[in-house]
C-alpha positions in Angstrom: -13.7 -50.1 54.0 -15.4 -51.8 56.9 -18.2 -51.2 59.4 -15.8 -49.9 62.0 -14.5 -47.2 59.7 -18.0 -46.1 58.9 -18.8 -45.8 62.6 -15.6 -43.8 63.1 -16.6 -41.5 60.2 -20.1 -41.0 61.7 -18.4 -40.0 65.0 -16.2 -37.4 63.2 -19.1 -36.0 61.3 -21.3 -35.7 64.4 -18.5 -34.2 66.6 -17.3 -31.9 63.8 -13.8 -32.5 65.1 -11.4 -35.4 64.8 -10.0 -34.8 68.3 -13.5 -34.7 69.9 -14.5 -37.8 68.0 -11.4 -39.6 69.3 -12.2 -38.7 72.8 -15.8 -40.0 72.4 -14.6 -43.2 70.8 -11.7 -43.5 73.4 -9.0 -44.0 70.7 -5.9 -42.1 70.0 -6.4 -39.1 67.7 -3.5 -40.1 65.4 -5.1 -43.5 64.9 -8.5 -42.0 64.1 -6.8 -39.5 61.7 -5.1 -42.4 59.9 -8.5 -44.2 59.5 -9.8 -41.1 57.8 -6.8 -40.8 55.6 -7.2 -44.5 54.6 -10.8 -44.0 53.7 -10.1 -40.9 51.6 -7.2 -42.8 49.9 -9.5 -45.8 49.1 -12.3 -43.7 47.8 -9.9 -41.3 46.0 -11.9 -38.2 47.3 -11.6 -35.7 50.1 -14.2 -36.4 52.8 -13.4 -33.8 55.4 -12.0 -30.3 55.3 -10.4 -29.1 58.4 -10.7 -25.4 59.5 -10.1 -23.4 62.7 -13.7 -24.0 63.6 -13.5 -27.8 63.2 -14.0 -30.5 60.6 -16.5 -29.8 57.8 -17.8 -32.6 55.5 -17.3 -32.1 51.7 -20.1 -33.0 49.4 -18.6 -36.5 49.0 -18.4 -36.7 52.8 -22.1 -35.8 53.1 -23.0 -38.5 50.6 -20.9 -41.1 52.5 -22.5 -40.0 55.8 -26.0 -40.7 54.5 -25.0 -44.2 53.3 -23.0 -44.8 56.5 -26.1 -44.2 58.7 -28.2 -46.6 56.6 -25.5 -49.3 56.5 -24.9 -49.2 60.3 -28.7 -49.2 61.0 -29.1 -52.3 58.8 -26.2 -54.1 60.5 -27.7 -53.3 63.9 -31.1 -54.6 62.8 -29.5 -57.7 61.4 -27.6 -58.5 64.5 -30.7 -57.8 66.7 -33.0 -60.0 64.6 -30.5 -62.9 64.6 -30.1 -62.7 68.3 -33.8 -62.6 68.9 -35.0 -65.3 66.5 -35.5 -67.8 69.2 -36.7 -65.3 71.8 -39.4 -62.7 72.4 -39.9 -59.9 69.9 -38.1 -56.8 71.1 -36.7 -53.6 69.7 -37.8 -50.1 68.7 -40.3 -49.2 66.1 -40.8 -45.6 64.8 -44.2 -44.8 63.4 -45.3 -41.7 61.4 -49.0 -40.7 61.5 -50.9 -37.7 60.1 -52.7 -35.7 62.8 -56.2 -37.0 62.1 -55.1 -40.7 62.1 -53.1 -40.1 65.2 -56.3 -38.8 67.0 -58.0 -42.2 66.6 -55.0 -44.7 66.4 -52.1 -43.6 68.5 -53.5 -44.3 72.0 -55.2 -47.7 71.3 -52.2 -48.8 69.3 -49.8 -47.8 72.0 -51.9 -49.6 74.6 -52.1 -52.8 72.4 -48.3 -52.8 71.8 -47.6 -52.3 75.5 -49.8 -55.3 76.4 -49.0 -57.7 73.5 -45.4 -56.7 72.7 -44.0 -55.7 76.1 -40.4 -55.7 74.9 -41.1 -53.4 71.9 -40.8 -49.7 72.3 -43.2 -47.8 70.0 -42.5 -44.2 69.1 -45.3 -42.5 67.2 -44.5 -39.1 65.6 -47.2 -36.8 64.2 -46.7 -34.9 60.9 -48.3 -34.0 57.6 -48.3 -36.7 54.9 -45.5 -35.0 52.9 -43.1 -35.2 55.9 -44.1 -38.9 56.5 -43.2 -39.8 52.9 -39.8 -38.3 53.4 -39.4 -40.1 56.8 -40.3 -43.5 55.4 -38.0 -42.9 52.5 -34.9 -41.9 54.5 -35.5 -44.4 57.4 -36.5 -41.8 60.0 -39.6 -44.0 60.6 -40.0 -47.7 59.8 -43.8 -47.5 59.0 -46.4 -44.8 58.5 -49.9 -43.9 57.4 -50.4 -42.0 54.2 -53.5 -40.7 52.3 -52.0 -41.0 48.8 -49.1 -42.8 47.1 -48.1 -39.9 44.8 -44.3 -39.8 45.0 -44.4 -43.0 47.1 -45.2 -45.6 44.5 -42.1 -47.6 45.5 -43.3 -48.1 49.0 -44.9 -51.4 50.1 -48.5 -50.3 50.8 -51.6 -51.8 52.4 -54.8 -50.1 51.6 -56.5 -50.2 55.1 -59.7 -48.3 54.6 -61.5 -45.5 52.8 -62.2 -42.7 55.3 -65.4 -40.7 54.8 -65.5 -37.0 55.2 -68.2 -35.1 57.1 -69.4 -31.5 57.4 -68.8 -29.8 60.9 -70.2 -26.8 62.6 -70.5 -25.3 66.1 -73.9 -26.2 67.7 -75.0 -22.5 67.8 -73.9 -21.8 64.2 -75.5 -24.7 62.3 -76.2 -23.2 58.8 -78.3 -26.0 57.2 -82.0 -26.7 57.1 -81.3 -30.4 57.7 -80.7 -31.7 61.2 -77.2 -32.5 62.4 -76.4 -36.1 61.9 -78.6 -36.5 58.8 -77.0 -36.7 55.3 -76.4 -33.4 53.5 -75.9 -33.0 49.8 -72.6 -31.3 48.7 -74.6 -28.7 46.8 -76.3 -27.6 50.0 -73.0 -26.4 51.3 -72.6 -23.8 48.6 -73.3 -20.8 51.0 -71.6 -22.2 54.0 -68.5 -20.1 55.1 -65.7 -22.7 55.2 -62.4 -22.9 56.9 -60.2 -25.3 55.0 -56.5 -26.1 54.5 -54.7 -24.3 51.6 -54.7 -25.4 48.0 -51.6 -27.6 48.1 -53.1 -29.7 50.9 -54.3 -33.2 49.9 -57.6 -32.8 51.9 -58.3 -29.6 50.1 -57.8 -31.2 46.7 -60.3 -34.0 47.6 -62.9 -31.5 48.8 -62.5 -29.3 45.7 -62.9 -32.3 43.4 -66.1 -33.3 45.1 -67.4 -29.7 44.8 -66.6 -29.8 41.1 -68.5 -33.0 40.6 -71.5 -31.4 42.4 -71.3 -28.4 40.1 -70.6 -25.8 42.8 -67.9 -23.4 43.9 -67.1 -23.5 47.6 -67.2 -20.4 49.8 -63.8 -20.7 51.5 -63.4 -17.7 53.7 -60.3 -18.8 55.7 -57.4 -21.0 54.9 -55.4 -22.7 57.7 -53.0 -25.6 57.4 -53.2 -26.6 61.1 -56.0 -29.0 62.0 -56.2 -28.0 65.7 -56.6 -24.3 64.8 -59.3 -25.1 62.2 -61.3 -27.1 64.8 -60.9 -24.4 67.4 -62.1 -21.7 64.9 -65.1 -23.7 63.8 -66.0 -24.5 67.4 -66.1 -20.8 68.1 -68.7 -20.4 65.4 -66.3 -18.5 63.0 -67.0 -20.7 60.0 -67.6 -24.4 59.2 -65.3 -27.2 57.9 -65.1 -30.6 56.2 -63.0 -33.2 58.0 -62.7 -36.9 58.7 -64.7 -37.6 61.9 -61.6 -39.2 63.4 -59.9 -35.8 63.4 -62.8 -34.2 65.4 -63.8 -37.0 67.7 -62.6 -35.1 70.8 -64.6 -31.9 69.9 -67.7 -33.9 69.0 -67.5 -35.9 72.3 -67.2 -32.6 74.2 -70.3 -31.2 72.4 -68.3 -28.4 70.8 -68.9 -29.6 67.2 -71.8 -31.2 65.4 -71.4 -33.2 62.2 -73.3 -34.5 59.2 -72.3 -37.0 56.5 -71.9 -35.6 53.0 -73.6 -37.3 50.0 -74.0 -36.5 46.3 -71.2 -37.2 46.2 -69.9 -39.1 49.2 -66.4 -37.8 49.9 -63.8 -40.3 51.0 -60.0 -40.7 50.9 -57.9 -43.8 51.1 -55.7 -44.6 54.1 -52.5 -46.6 53.4 -50.1 -48.3 55.8 -46.7 -48.1 54.2 -43.0 -49.0 54.7 -39.9 -48.8 52.6 -39.2 -52.2 51.0 -35.5 -51.3 50.5 -35.0 -51.4 54.3 -34.8 -54.7 56.0 -38.0 -55.2 58.2 -37.3 -56.2 61.8 -39.4 -58.7 63.7 -40.6 -55.8 65.9 -41.7 -53.8 62.9 -43.5 -56.7 61.4 -45.3 -57.4 64.7 -46.3 -53.8 65.1 -47.6 -53.6 61.5 -49.8 -56.7 62.1 -51.2 -55.2 65.3 -51.8 -51.9 63.5 -54.1 -53.6 61.0 -55.9 -55.4 63.8 -56.4 -52.2 65.8 -57.5 -50.2 62.7 -60.1 -52.9 61.9 -61.4 -52.8 65.4 -61.7 -49.0 65.4 -63.8 -49.1 62.2 -66.0 -52.0 63.4 -66.7 -50.1 66.7 -67.6 -46.9 64.7 -64.7 -44.9 66.2 -63.0 -44.6 62.8 -65.7 -43.9 60.2 -65.0 -45.4 56.8 -65.1 -48.6 54.7 -62.6 -51.3 55.4 -60.8 -52.6 52.3 
């Protein structure tokens, strides 16, 4: 089996038809059919079942398709890197970011990549951490930000910073005796009506752990798993919330939310930059990773990303 046969097989799987794949590849259908027969004979399994509605992959075929994508991607990266060793860094880099990190990092990182790596095309995709873990694992993205490494222990991870969490409220619904901007003890939030993500959410677990340490039970009146909707609800005065300041920077700048740092205990969560070590890292990916760490440090030093650099 060679790389050409794998590419032919991918074409058949995507077209769901040998004839349609042959047209796309511009080869004779009998020739493509013979390639498929040769692969099945070599592997001693049935890869494709033909039906009136087209070609459907068997379980063995699905497994081969997954490996074929990865092998072809690695070959393309290898060829690209070898060709570019003596030239400028160029290529595509796919980046996964949780919404709150994206709020503070995606724009300055995109601008920095555009200026310093003009031949690199960055694609930043926003998703919850669970999706990003899957994306890094299966190669959908080359690098990503994560808040924990549970289920991702095999990733190569750089602990970038510990992000502090703050209490947020609408200006006309501030529930505390202390002034906005001044530290507030966790126990003082016991009567605040909170809007938080649901129990499985990583942020919720961190907040509940801090409440347990403070010896209180939080008054969670609404659970939403969408950050944008939580911010909008709190800005309307329909509750309060606990977030990383990076996630609410836009609402605070617009005067729609006020914030206060939480103490006793201070609540923080780690932020990791990760990639899958089983995938060959391209020069473009390595360059973007280096720039990401530089931009993150700058954001923290300028006070735009509130936390402690590691």
